[in-house]
N, C-alpha and C positions, 0 to 999 in steps of 0.2 A: 483426342485434338487435333484439327487438321491444320495445316499450314495455308494462311491466307497468301498470297501472292502482289505487289503492289506492282499500278502502272508508271514505270518512273518515263517522265518526257524530259528528256536533257535540252532544253535550248539552244541553240546551236551558239555558237562562241562567237562568229561573226555577224555583223547586222547592224540596223540601226538599235540606236541606245533608245530605250525605255525611259520616257524622261516627265512619265504625264500618270496620272489616273485613268487617263481616256486609252492611254498605251496597253493599261492593264487589261483595263474592258477589252479592247482590239486583241490581244495575245490571247484573253480568254476567249473569245468568239471563232479562235483561229482554231484553239485545241477541242471544241466542244466533239465534232467525228471522232477524236481520238480518245477524248474522257479517262486525261488519266490520274492518276491517286494522288502523286508526286509531280508536282514541277521544279526543275533545277534551271535555276540563270546563274548564268555565267555571272562572274563581277565584271566584266568587262563589257555586259549588256546595259547596265548599268548607271545612269547619268551621276555625277558628283553627288549631285544636291541629295542624292539618295543616303549617303553616308550622310550629313550635317541634320539630324533631327530636328531641329527647331523648323526647316524648310516645310516637315510632316511630309515630304514623298515619300520614304519610305512606310509610316506609315498606312497613306491612304491607298497605296498600291497595297502592301500588304494585306491589309486590309479587305481589297477586293478580292484576290484570290481567295481568301478563307472563305470568306462568307458562298464563294462559289464551289468550297469544298474542296481545294487542295490545299496539300499541304506544300509548304514552299519552300525548299534552299538554294542559296546563296551560296555558290560554291565559289573558291576563288582565296586569295592571300589577302585579308581585307587587316593584315598588322598597322601599317600605319595609320589608315582611318582611327581605328582603336586609341592608337596610342595618344593621337590627337586629339582623341574627344571620351571622356570618362561618362556621360551620359549614353553614348556609342557602347562601349565597353556593358556598359549593365545592361544596357538593351539586347547585346547579343548573348551576354552569360544566361540571361533570362529566357529568354526564346531557345536559347539551346536548350534550355529546363523543359520546355513546353514539348507540345506535340505538334504544332504546327507550322512553327516557323525554327528551320534551323539555318546556322551560318559553318561553314563547314567546308575545310579547306581542298580534299579533291573526293573524286569518287569513290576511292577505296573508301575513305571515312564514311561516304554514302552508304557503300554497301555494309562496313561494319555495322552499323546503326540502326537499318533495317534490319537484321539479321539478330540485331538484340531484340528486337520487338517482337 
């Protein structure tokens, strides 16, 4: 059985905040020439509303990424957000059980997760 190497794109930690579905679509367009399999988005690049599920921002953005064939990793410490929201905690848990969206603490955690697949 041959090993498949995934192309991972780590979005820079510095820069404008992704704050809308349109921002997600713009990022997808920027990535088109690169065509990564995995998109890593640092927590610092996400609008605070992303972590309040009732705003629907997380769902809208993540749906766009997944529809365009990207596996999405939200990278960084979200413990404060999770501590404030049972819904977010459940969403993170369910996402991490799946294949398309993961919430991970750091790049070594991502490397381990990809190696396990």
